C-alpha positions in Angstrom: -45.6 32.7 23.6 -44.1 29.7 25.8 -45.9 26.8 25.8 -49.1 26.5 27.5 -49.3 23.3 29.3 -46.0 22.1 31.0 -44.8 18.4 30.6 -44.8 16.8 33.7 -47.0 16.6 36.6 -45.9 17.1 39.9 -46.3 14.1 42.4 -47.3 16.6 45.0 -49.0 20.0 44.7 -47.0 22.7 45.1 -46.9 25.1 48.1 -49.6 27.0 48.7 -51.6 25.9 45.5 -54.5 27.7 44.7 -57.3 26.3 41.9 -59.3 28.6 39.8 -62.7 29.9 41.3 -66.0 29.7 41.1 -67.6 30.9 37.4 -70.5 30.6 37.8 -71.3 32.5 34.4 -67.7 31.6 32.9 -66.8 33.7 30.3 -63.4 34.4 28.6 -61.7 36.4 31.0 -62.0 33.7 33.7 -61.0 30.7 31.2 -57.9 32.6 30.6 -57.6 33.0 34.7 -58.6 29.3 34.7 -55.5 28.5 32.3 -52.7 30.6 33.7 -53.8 29.4 37.1 -53.1 26.0 36.1 -49.7 26.6 34.3 -48.6 28.4 36.9 -49.2 25.6 39.7 -47.4 23.1 37.2 -50.9 20.6 36.9 -51.2 18.5 34.4 -53.9 16.0 34.7 -54.6 15.1 31.1 -50.7 13.6 31.4 -52.2 11.1 34.1 -54.8 9.5 31.8 -54.9 7.2 28.7 -58.1 9.2 26.7 -60.0 12.2 28.7 -63.3 13.0 29.2 -66.0 10.8 27.0 -63.5 10.0 24.6 -62.5 7.3 27.3 -65.6 5.6 26.8 -66.1 2.1 26.3 -66.8 1.4 22.3 -70.8 1.4 21.6 -70.1 -1.6 19.8 -69.4 -3.4 22.4 -72.5 -2.0 24.5 -74.4 -2.7 22.1 -73.6 -6.3 22.1 -73.6 -6.7 25.5 -77.0 -5.1 26.4 -78.9 -6.6 23.2 -78.5 -10.2 25.2 -80.0 -8.5 28.7 -83.3 -9.8 29.5 -86.3 -7.1 29.2 -87.4 -5.7 32.0 -91.2 -5.5 32.6 -92.4 -3.4 34.3 -95.1 -0.4 33.1 -93.8 2.2 35.5 -90.3 2.2 33.4 -91.0 5.0 30.7 -87.8 5.3 29.3 -85.1 2.4 29.8 -82.0 1.4 28.4 -83.5 0.0 25.1 -83.2 2.6 23.0 -79.7 4.3 24.4 -81.1 7.2 25.7 -79.5 9.7 27.8 -81.7 8.7 31.0 -84.5 6.4 32.3 -87.3 7.4 33.2 -89.4 5.6 36.2 -93.1 6.9 36.7 -94.0 7.3 40.5 -97.7 9.7 39.5 -99.5 10.1 36.7 -97.9 13.6 36.9 -94.4 12.8 38.2 -91.8 10.6 37.3 -88.1 10.3 38.0 -85.0 11.0 35.5 -82.0 9.1 36.4 -79.0 9.5 34.9 -74.8 8.7 35.9 -72.1 10.1 34.1 -68.1 10.1 35.2 -65.0 10.0 33.6 -61.2 10.9 33.7 -59.4 14.5 32.9 -60.1 16.1 29.9 -58.2 19.5 31.3 -55.9 19.8 33.8 -57.3 22.3 36.1 -58.9 20.0 39.0 -62.0 22.9 39.6 -62.6 23.0 36.0 -62.7 19.1 35.4 -65.2 19.3 38.1 -67.7 21.7 36.2 -67.2 19.9 33.5 -68.1 16.4 35.1 -71.0 17.8 36.5 -72.0 20.4 33.6 -72.0 16.8 31.7 -73.6 14.6 34.1 -76.5 17.2 34.7 -76.9 17.5 30.2 -78.5 13.9 30.1 -81.3 15.0 33.0 -81.8 18.3 30.1 -82.0 16.5 27.3 -85.0 14.2 28.4 -86.9 18.0 29.3 -86.2 17.2 32.8 -85.4 19.5 36.1 -82.3 17.7 37.9 -82.7 18.0 41.9 -80.4 15.8 43.5 -76.5 14.0 42.9 -74.3 11.7 44.1 -70.6 12.0 43.0 -68.4 9.1 42.0 -64.9 9.6 42.7 -61.7 7.2 41.8 -58.4 9.0 43.3 -55.2 7.7 43.9 -54.9 6.2 47.7 -51.5 8.2 48.2 -52.7 10.6 50.9 -51.0 13.0 48.4 -52.6 15.8 46.1 -55.7 16.1 48.4 -55.6 19.7 46.7 -56.8 18.5 43.9 -59.6 16.2 45.0 -60.9 18.9 47.2 -60.8 21.1 44.3 -62.4 18.9 41.4 -65.3 18.2 44.3 -65.5 21.9 45.0 -66.3 22.3 41.0 -68.8 19.9 40.8 -70.5 21.4 43.5 -70.4 24.7 42.2 -72.1 23.6 39.2 -74.8 21.5 41.0 -75.6 24.8 42.7 -75.9 26.5 39.6 -78.2 24.2 38.5 -80.2 24.2 41.6 -78.9 20.7 42.3 -77.9 19.0 45.3 -75.4 16.8 46.0 -76.3 14.7 49.0 -73.2 12.6 49.3 -71.3 9.8 47.2 -68.9 6.8 47.0 -64.9 6.8 46.1 -62.4 4.1 45.3 -58.6 4.0 45.1 -57.9 4.2 41.8 -54.6 5.4 40.5 -56.4 7.0 37.1 -58.3 10.2 38.2 -62.2 9.4 37.4 -65.0 11.9 38.7 -68.9 12.4 37.9 -72.4 12.2 38.9 -75.4 10.2 39.5 -78.0 12.6 39.0 -82.0 12.3 39.5 -84.7 14.8 38.5 -88.3 15.1 38.2 -90.2 15.6 35.0 -93.9 14.8 34.0 -94.7 11.8 32.6 -96.6 13.1 29.5 -93.6 15.6 28.7 -90.3 13.2 28.7 -88.3 13.9 25.3 -86.9 10.9 24.2 -84.3 10.2 21.2 -87.3 8.4 19.4 -89.9 10.2 17.5 -88.5 12.2 14.8 -90.6 12.5 12.3 -90.1 13.4 8.5 -90.1 16.7 7.7 -88.5 17.7 10.9 -85.3 20.0 10.8 -82.5 19.6 13.1 -80.9 22.1 15.6 -78.0 21.5 17.0 -76.9 23.5 20.5 -73.5 23.6 20.2 -70.1 23.9 18.4 -68.1 20.6 17.8 -64.5 20.0 18.4 -63.6 19.4 22.3 -62.5 15.8 21.4 -59.7 16.6 18.8 -58.9 19.9 21.4 -58.6 17.3 24.4 -56.4 15.0 22.4 -54.2 18.1 21.3 -54.0 19.3 24.9 -52.7 15.8 26.1 -50.0 16.3 23.6 -49.2 19.6 24.9 -50.6 20.9 21.5 -53.4 22.8 21.8 -53.6 26.5 20.9 -54.9 28.8 23.8 -58.0 30.1 21.9 -59.1 26.5 21.6 -58.5 25.4 24.9 -60.2 28.6 26.1 -63.4 28.1 23.5 -63.7 24.6 24.6 -63.5 25.2 28.3 -66.3 28.0 27.9 -68.3 25.1 25.7 -68.5 22.0 28.0 -68.8 24.2 31.2 -72.0 25.5 29.7 -75.1 24.2 30.8 -78.0 23.2 28.5 -80.4 24.1 30.6 -81.0 27.6 28.9 -81.4 26.1 25.7 -83.7 23.2 27.5 -85.6 26.4 28.3 -85.9 27.7 25.1 -87.1 24.9 22.9 -89.6 23.1 25.8 -92.2 26.0 24.3 -91.7 24.3 20.8 -93.0 21.1 19.2 -90.1 19.0 19.8 -90.5 15.5 18.3 -86.9 14.0 19.6 -84.2 15.2 21.6 -80.5 14.1 22.7 -77.1 15.4 23.6 -73.9 15.0 22.1 -71.5 13.2 24.1 -68.6 10.8 23.7 -70.5 8.8 20.2 -70.2 11.8 18.7 -73.0 13.6 16.5 -73.3 11.1 13.9 -73.3 8.5 16.7 -76.0 9.8 18.5 -77.9 10.9 15.5 -77.9 7.2 14.4 -79.1 6.3 17.7 -82.4 8.7 16.9 -82.4 7.9 13.5 -82.9 4.0 14.1 -85.0 4.3 17.1 -87.5 6.8 15.1 -87.3 4.8 11.9 -85.9 7.4 9.9 -83.1 8.4 7.8 -81.3 11.9 8.2 -80.2 14.1 6.1 -77.2 16.6 7.5 -75.9 19.5 6.1 -71.5 19.7 6.4 -71.8 23.3 6.0 -74.3 24.2 8.7 -72.3 23.0 12.0 -70.3 25.5 13.2 -66.7 24.4 14.9 -65.1 25.4 17.9 -61.9 27.9 17.5 -58.5 25.7 15.9 -61.1 22.9 15.8 -60.6 21.9 12.3 -56.3 22.4 11.6 -56.3 20.1 14.3 -58.2 17.4 12.9 -56.1 18.0 9.7 -53.1 17.6 11.9 -54.0 14.1 13.2 -54.9 15.5 16.6 -57.4 12.4 16.7 -58.8 10.3 19.8 -58.9 6.6 20.1 -62.6 7.3 20.6 -63.0 9.1 17.3 -61.7 5.9 15.4 -63.9 3.9 17.4 -66.6 5.9 16.5 -65.6 5.5 12.8 -65.6 1.9 12.7 -68.5 1.5 14.7 -71.1 4.6 12.9 -69.3 4.6 9.1 -71.3 1.7 7.8 -74.5 3.7 8.5 -73.4 7.1 6.9 -72.7 8.3 3.4 -70.8 11.5 2.3 -70.5 13.4 -0.4 -67.3 13.8 -2.0 -67.1 17.4 -1.2 -67.2 17.0 2.7 -63.7 17.6 3.3 -61.9 15.1 5.7 -61.4 17.2 8.7 -65.5 17.9 8.9 -66.1 14.2 8.7 -63.4 13.3 11.8 -65.4 16.1 13.5 -68.7 14.8 12.6 -67.3 11.5 14.5 -65.5 13.3 17.1 -66.0 12.2 20.8 -67.7 15.5 22.6 -67.7 16.1 26.2 -70.8 18.1 27.8 -71.9 19.0 23.9 -75.0 20.4 22.7 -78.6 18.9 21.9 -79.6 17.9 18.9 -83.4 18.6 18.7 -85.8 17.4 16.0 -88.1 19.8 15.8 -91.7 20.5 13.5 -90.9 22.4 10.2 -93.3 24.9 11.3 -91.4 25.9 14.4 -87.7 25.4 13.2 -86.8 29.0 12.1 -89.1 30.5 15.1 -87.0 28.4 17.8 -83.5 28.9 15.9 -84.2 32.6 16.4 -85.2 32.5 19.7 -82.0 30.2 20.2 -79.9 33.3 19.2 -81.9 35.8 21.7 -80.6 33.6 24.2 -77.1 34.1 23.4 -77.0 30.3 22.6 -75.1 29.0 19.2 -77.9 27.2 17.4 -77.3 25.7 14.0 -80.1 24.0 11.6 -78.1 20.9 10.4 -80.1 18.9 8.7 -83.3 17.4 8.4 -85.1 14.1 8.7 -86.5 12.7 5.6 -88.2 8.7 5.0 -86.2 6.2 5.9 -83.8 5.1 3.1 -80.3 4.0 2.6 -78.3 5.3 3.7 -79.6 5.3 7.1 -77.8 9.0 7.4 -76.7 11.5 4.6 -73.8 14.0 4.8 -73.5 16.7 1.7 
């Protein structure tokens, strides 16, 4: 089979360049069309950036140092600020209504511009879903070379993002752009929520079960893709996962007793789990064999396709987690792997956990029971 991704990125789009059509209900056939179209056009956005997707985030250690020195805000209407590193902020407008606000943007994690736009939108929307909210409006954030060339690529990115926002029922009202040699794209998203029904990344209780709603591995697949080594089956599965909104998972989860929730993105499964454990003053016992991984992700981790973001996550979180000796190195690495548009991690009351898992599966969502919440102890997180 010929190489999936070409080695060079043309400075200008080839004549009559076309990009992948919208796929609101994306499936493998649509993904395969996207990949073949991108290959035919000679487009390689990932070759233009140092790190792709949420792997491009600043180290969580740097953020914690800086944010910890900022003065606390005093506003009774701020229901969720940045103190607990939650997925979005929540500001109360009335006893029945609050705003959910978030912003998320990053560099290309795939080569097709339209698909990159879709993934960036799904990733930004996810923060609102993680809080239990309903996204209503968004503003786009664009960094793009100021050469005046490649405008078809920029248009395709914007079209991809808009298509995913339309799928979510979220109106794009405008945006802001700057000249930047590295392409960047994302959104500031506003949602609505009842102040009494906010899901936070704190509040997990001993006895809760932990459910995760997507497979892991987008980071190692993206790292391999950047080096032209990602198998087709891995790219197909990663695109399908990253383009899938967390809306359905939230809709299934809301009728059940959810004590804490977060979406898993650049700080990895263990990084976001750490925030939940620290903020809830509990510890977490995780079952490595219960996690599901994207096709070829374990093999790519064994081959060493580990992003800088993964290594930064290990440096920051490593002291908080203890692994049983039987947990393989590749599995350990994937638990530190920075995810883009990852799944929801839910801390669910024990009596509801099995029924929620069944409901997720009935909706076609790959939910996994991955651990439980225990009384605070040392280590903060234990993986067996």
